[in-house]
N, C-alpha and C positions, 0 to 999 in steps of 0.2 A: 664865901669864896669870891674873889675878884674876877671880872670877866676875862682877864688875861690868862688865868690859870687853866680853865678848861680849853681855851683856844690853844695853849701850848701843848696840852695833852693830845688834842686832835692833830696838830701838826706833827708831833712826834710819831703818832700812829701812821700818818701819811708817809713819813719817811720809811717806815718798816715795809709799807706796801709798794711804794713806787721806787724804792732803791733797786737799781739794776742788779740782777744776779749774774755772777761771774760763772762762765761755763767751765772754767778750769781754775783750780786752786793754784795760787802762786804768791810769792813774795818778791818784791822788787825795790830797787833803789836807783835814783837818777842823779844824785849829787854826792860828792865826797869832800868833806870839809876838814881843815886842819884843826887840831885840838891842842897844840902847843906852839909857843913862840919859836920862830926860826926852824920850822919843821922842814926836814930835808926831802920831803916827798909830797908833791901836790898833783892834783888831777884836774885838767881842763875839761875832760869828757869822761863820764862814768855812768855806765848803764849795766846793771846786774839784775837778772831775773832768775829766781830759783823756782823750779817746778817739782813738787813732791811726787808727781806721777812717775817720773823717771829718775828722781834723785839727781838732777843735773842743774848746775848753775851756769847760765850763759853770761859771760863777762866781756864787755867792750870798754876799753879804757885808753885814754891818752894822758900819760903822766909825765911830769918833769921831776927828775931826781938829782940831788946833789950828794947822794950817798954812794960810797964806793966800798965794795967788799961783800962778804957773805953776811947775811942777816937772818934773824929769827923773828917771826911774827907772834906777838902776844895778843890773842883775840879774845874779846869779852863781848857777849851779847846780852842785852838787858831789855826788859819790857816793863813799863810802868814803874821804873825804879828798882826792879828786882833783877839781879844778874843770875841767869839760869844756865849759861854756858861760859866756860873759861878754858881756853886751850892754847897750847903753844904749837905753832906750825913752822916747819922748815921748808922754804920754797924749793930747796934742792931735792928733798925727798918727794915733793909733789910734781917735779919737772915743770915748774912754771917758767915760761919763756921770758927772758929779759930780767928775771929777778934772782938768778943764781949764776954767778954773783951779780949784785946790783951795781950798775955803772952810772956815772953822771951823764945827764943829757935827757933828751925827749924819748920816751918809751911808749910807742903805740902798739897795742896788742889786743887781740880778741881770741877767746877760746872758750870751750865748754869744760867745766870742771866737775867731775863726778863727786857726789857727796856721800860720805859713808852712811850706812844705814843706822848705825848707833847714834850718829850726830843728828840725823833726821828725826829719830824717835824722841829726842830731847825738845823738839819744837812742839808746843801744845797745839792741838787741833783748833782751838778757839782763835789762834792768831790769824787763821785764814778767813774768819767771819766777822770780826769786830771792825766796823768802819773807822777810818782814820786812826790806825794802829799807832800807839805810842811806844815804839821799839827802836833801839839803836845798836849799831855794831861799832865798837871802838877797837882800833888796831894800833898797838905800839910796835914800832920797827926798831929792833935792837941789833947793834953790831955785835957779832959773835966774838970779835977780837977784844973789845973793851967792855962788853956786857952792859952797855949804856944805851938809853933810848935816844935815837937820832931823828926820829920822826913820829908823828902821831896823826892819824886820820880817823874820821868818824863819819858814818853814813846812817841816815834815817831810813827805816824799813817801812814799806807800805804793802798792803795787799790789794790795792786798786779799788777799794770800796770807800765811799765817803758819804757824809750827810749833807755836803754842799751840792744841792740839786737845783737845776734850772726850774723844774716843775714846782718846787717848793717856793721859790722866789715869786713865780707868777701867782701861786695860790695866795700867798700873804698879801701881794699887791692888789689882787682882785678883792680879797676880803676887806682890806682897808678902803679901797675905792668904793665898794658897794655900800659900806656903812655911811660914808660921807655923802654919797649920792642919795641914799634913802632919806637922810635927814633933810636934804634940800627939797626932795620931792614932797615929803610930808609937810614941810613949811609952806610950799607954794600951793599945793592942792589939798592938803588936809585941813580944811577950814574948821577952826575951833579946836585945833590940837597943837597950839604953839609950844606947850610944855613938853609934849612928846618929841617934837622936832629938836628942841633944845637939849633934851635928855640924850637923844641918839647922837647929836652932834658932839656933846661933851664926852660921851663914851668912845666915839670914833677918834677924837683927838687924843684921848688917853691911850687908845690902842696904838695909834700912830707913834706916840711918844714912847710906848713900850718897845716897838720895833726899833726906834732910834737908839734906845738904851742898849738893846742887844748888839747893835752895830758898834756902838762906842766901846763896848767891852773888847771887841776885836781890835779896835784902833789903839788901845792903851798899850804902852811899851812895857809890858810885864809878861813874864813867862806864863803861858796858859797851855793846857793840854791840846793836842792837835784836833781832837774831836770838837772841843769848844770853839777853837779858832775857825774850823770849817763851818760850824753851825752859825756863828755870827755873820759869816759871809753871805748867808741867805737874806740878811736884812740890810745890806749895804745900799740897796736901792732907795731906802727911806732917807739916806743922807745925801741923795743926789748923785751917787756913784753909779751911773748907768752908761753902758756902752751903746752909743748911737752912731751909726755909720756916717751920716752926713756931717755930724759934729767932728768926728775924727778927720774927715776930709778938710773941714774948715781949719782945724788946729794945725794940720800938716801944711796947708797953704800958708797960713800966717807964719809958721816957723820958717819955712823956706823963703818967704817974702822979706823977712827981717834978717836973713843971713844965717839962720840956725841950721844945724845938721841933726836930723832925726837919728836916734839910737836904733840899731838893727840887731840888738842882742837876741831877741826872740826869733828873728829870721834865721839865725845860725844855730837853732836848737839841735840840729843833727850833728854838729861838730863841737858844740860847747854846752856843758851842763849848766843849767840856770836854776838857782834856788832863790825864791822870794823870801826876803827877810825884812823884819821891822827894824826901826831905829833902835840902837842900843841904849840902855839906860846910862851907861858911862858917858857917851857922847852928849846925851841930853843934859846931864848934870853939868858938864863942862860949858855947854852953851848957856845954860841958865846962870852960871857963875860969871859969864862974860869972857871966858877964855877962847 
């Protein structure tokens, strides 16, 4: 067994012990994405939190619609590729403000939506415990007059738990640093043990390369499960991606000194939903072909 395998088992056990426990079970989503071209419904702000304790979903949304008329929602909920809920909802029957009938323009609204008990029973209890849950809600908006889809939106569901932990990053960095430091100490003060120092140094470099390989997996522009993506983020420090305060100040000064304007997307997180996405494969292939 290679040295990396037991280390990985130890780190995985650490995740189970140091992962923060949520005091209240919940499911939430913070971004709403379109899933068809020329979708007639988009959201610039989307925050939904479902609490099973009171079977209520708290919804805050700022949407832009180009759809006019009465609509029907075709809702599909899936987890790990398995669709376990498929329902048709009429916003007029649910008394949803601003959606019956739907009118073009900007629609800001926030309300609490009661969830039926039979619908809540279809949600497996494991969904509240698995970190970095791979679940999605897809909604097709169909005009009742023509029975055709005029918009499609999709939201990723999370339970607030993740394996991307600050403590784990520090633990891996300390382990890598100690192995390199120990090889240097043995080489300088361990008279008569040069082979031991060389052996430890080789293993420490192999361990560091293993951490970098984990980070590179997250950098690749291929679809990977959310839990894998979150796990690889624990090793980004090995590729030099480290947030340092004074370096951020230097970068901001240089940007302003050369006439640049810093983006303030994350400063407006309370009014705009932000989703971090990787480069698409389609655009990458076009760049590689010279288009």
